[in-house]
C-alpha positions in Angstrom: 55.2 1.0 15.6 54.0 -0.9 12.6 51.8 -2.9 14.0 49.9 0.0 16.2 49.8 1.9 12.9 48.2 -1.4 10.8 46.0 -1.7 13.6 44.6 1.7 13.7 44.2 1.8 10.1 41.9 -0.9 10.3 39.6 0.2 13.1 39.2 3.7 10.9 38.3 1.8 7.5 35.9 -0.8 9.7 34.7 2.3 11.4 33.7 4.0 7.9 32.3 0.6 6.1 30.0 0.3 9.4 28.7 3.9 8.5 28.5 3.2 4.8 26.8 0.7 5.6 24.2 2.2 7.8 24.0 4.9 4.9 23.1 2.6 2.4 20.8 0.7 4.3 18.5 3.8 4.9 18.6 4.3 1.3 17.3 1.3 0.5 14.8 1.0 3.2 13.9 4.4 1.3 13.9 3.5 -1.9 11.2 0.2 -0.8 9.2 2.4 1.0 9.0 5.0 -2.3 8.5 2.3 -4.4 5.6 1.1 -2.5 4.1 4.6 -2.3 4.3 5.1 -6.1 2.6 1.8 -7.0 -0.2 2.4 -4.4 -1.2 6.0 -6.1 -0.8 4.2 -9.7 -3.1 1.4 -8.7 -5.5 4.3 -7.1 -5.1 6.6 -10.6 -6.4 2.8 -12.3 -9.2 2.9 -10.3 -9.8 6.8 -11.0 -9.8 5.8 -14.9 -12.0 3.0 -14.5 -14.3 4.7 -12.8 -13.9 8.2 -15.6 -14.5 5.3 -18.1 -17.5 2.8 -16.8 -18.9 6.1 -14.8 -19.3 3.1 -12.0 -17.3 1.9 -8.4 -16.0 -1.2 -8.4 -17.8 -4.1 -7.3 -18.0 -4.1 -3.7 -18.1 -7.9 -1.2 -20.5 -7.4 2.1 -17.8 -8.8 4.1 -15.3 -7.5 4.9 -15.9 -4.6 2.6 -13.5 -5.5 -0.1 -13.8 -4.6 -4.1 -13.8 -6.4 -6.7 -9.8 -5.1 -7.6 -9.5 -8.1 -10.2 -11.7 -5.7 -12.6 -8.8 -2.9 -13.2 -7.4 -6.2 -14.9 -9.9 -8.5 -16.3 -13.3 -7.8 -17.1 -15.4 -10.7 -17.6 -18.0 -10.3 -19.8 -21.3 -10.2 -17.8 -23.8 -8.4 -19.9 -25.2 -7.9 -16.1 -23.0 -5.4 -15.5 -23.8 -2.3 -17.1 -20.3 -0.9 -17.8 -18.9 -3.8 -19.6 -19.5 -2.2 -23.1 -17.7 1.0 -21.5 -15.0 -1.0 -20.0 -11.6 -0.5 -21.5 -9.0 -2.0 -19.5 -6.6 -3.3 -18.5 -6.1 -0.2 -16.2 -2.8 -1.7 -14.4 0.1 -4.0 -15.1 -0.4 -6.3 -12.4 -1.7 -9.9 -11.7 -4.8 -11.0 -10.1 -4.4 -12.3 -6.7 -5.6 -15.7 -5.1 -9.3 -14.3 -5.0 -10.9 -10.9 -6.9 -10.4 -8.7 -3.9 -6.6 -9.0 -4.6 -3.9 -7.9 -7.0 -0.7 -9.6 -6.8 2.0 -7.2 -7.5 5.1 -9.7 -7.9 8.0 -7.3 -8.0 7.5 -6.3 -4.4 5.6 -9.8 -3.7 2.8 -8.1 -1.9 -1.0 -8.2 -2.2 -3.0 -5.1 -2.9 -6.6 -4.6 -1.8 -9.1 -1.4 -1.8 -11.3 -1.4 1.3 -14.5 0.9 2.6 -12.9 2.6 5.7 -13.9 5.7 7.9 -11.9 8.9 7.6 -12.4 10.8 10.2 -12.1 7.8 13.2 -9.4 7.1 14.9 -8.4 3.5 13.7 -7.0 2.8 17.5 -10.4 1.0 18.2 -11.8 -2.2 16.7 -14.1 -0.3 15.1 -11.6 1.5 13.0 -11.8 -1.5 10.5 -15.0 -2.0 10.0 -17.1 -0.1 7.2 -17.7 3.4 7.3 -21.9 4.0 7.7 -21.8 7.8 7.8 -20.6 10.6 5.6 -16.9 10.2 5.7 -16.5 7.0 3.6 -13.4 6.8 1.8 -12.1 4.0 -0.3 -8.6 2.9 0.9 -5.7 1.2 -0.9 -4.1 -1.5 1.4 -0.9 -3.5 1.1 -0.7 -6.3 2.9 2.1 -7.4 4.8 4.6 -5.4 4.8 7.7 -5.5 7.4 7.5 -2.4 10.3 10.4 -0.6 9.4 9.4 0.1 6.0 5.5 0.4 6.8 6.3 3.6 9.4 9.0 4.8 6.7 5.4 4.8 4.3 3.5 6.5 7.3 6.6 9.0 7.9 6.8 10.2 4.0 3.6 10.6 3.4 1.9 11.8 6.4 5.0 13.3 7.6 5.1 11.6 11.4 4.3 8.3 12.5 0.9 7.6 13.6 -0.7 4.7 12.6 -3.9 5.4 13.9 -4.5 8.7 12.0 -3.5 10.5 8.6 -4.1 9.4 5.2 -1.5 6.2 5.9 -3.1 3.9 9.1 -1.3 0.8 10.2 -2.7 -2.3 11.1 -1.1 -4.9 12.5 -0.9 -8.7 10.5 1.4 -11.2 12.4 5.0 -9.9 12.5 4.2 -7.5 9.6 1.8 -4.6 9.1 -1.5 -4.2 6.7 -0.9 -0.2 5.0 -4.1 1.8 4.3 -3.7 4.9 2.2 -6.5 6.7 1.8 -7.6 7.2 -1.7 -11.0 8.7 -2.5 -13.7 9.8 -0.8 -17.2 7.2 -1.7 
């Protein structure tokens, strides 16, 4: 009789452990998604502060239409830039990435960039990731290379539904991970 009771107890505790672990895992994923969203919004706010101080947009590159996001952290004194004297940065505490197009988030271990894309058009086609040329141009913030589960959770939290090609969150495949784009502001 003792052996049967012990086995039943072990089965019960194992089942409780699996339920607890599953709940704990979901909480960790949720916190991670929330952290990404918070950091994306903080970076967007940093860009808005830059624009309010200088009355200028970040410098953009022609292809693939990335902005020089490093100016939110450090501005090289350049007298040819009319906003050099108005600059009050740094606007955010992140590291400059491998190029001036990216900031590196050391805690999340992800690259962050601003790009120009269409908002109204679905991103299901190849034209979705090209620079917009009509009246619905938006500046999007992108975090590069997030695992699929976290990226989809971000989409679900922000848009209320998982839809990779429509809404304020767009997901684009990047190897086995996804790049997460969030609509920041109209251009």
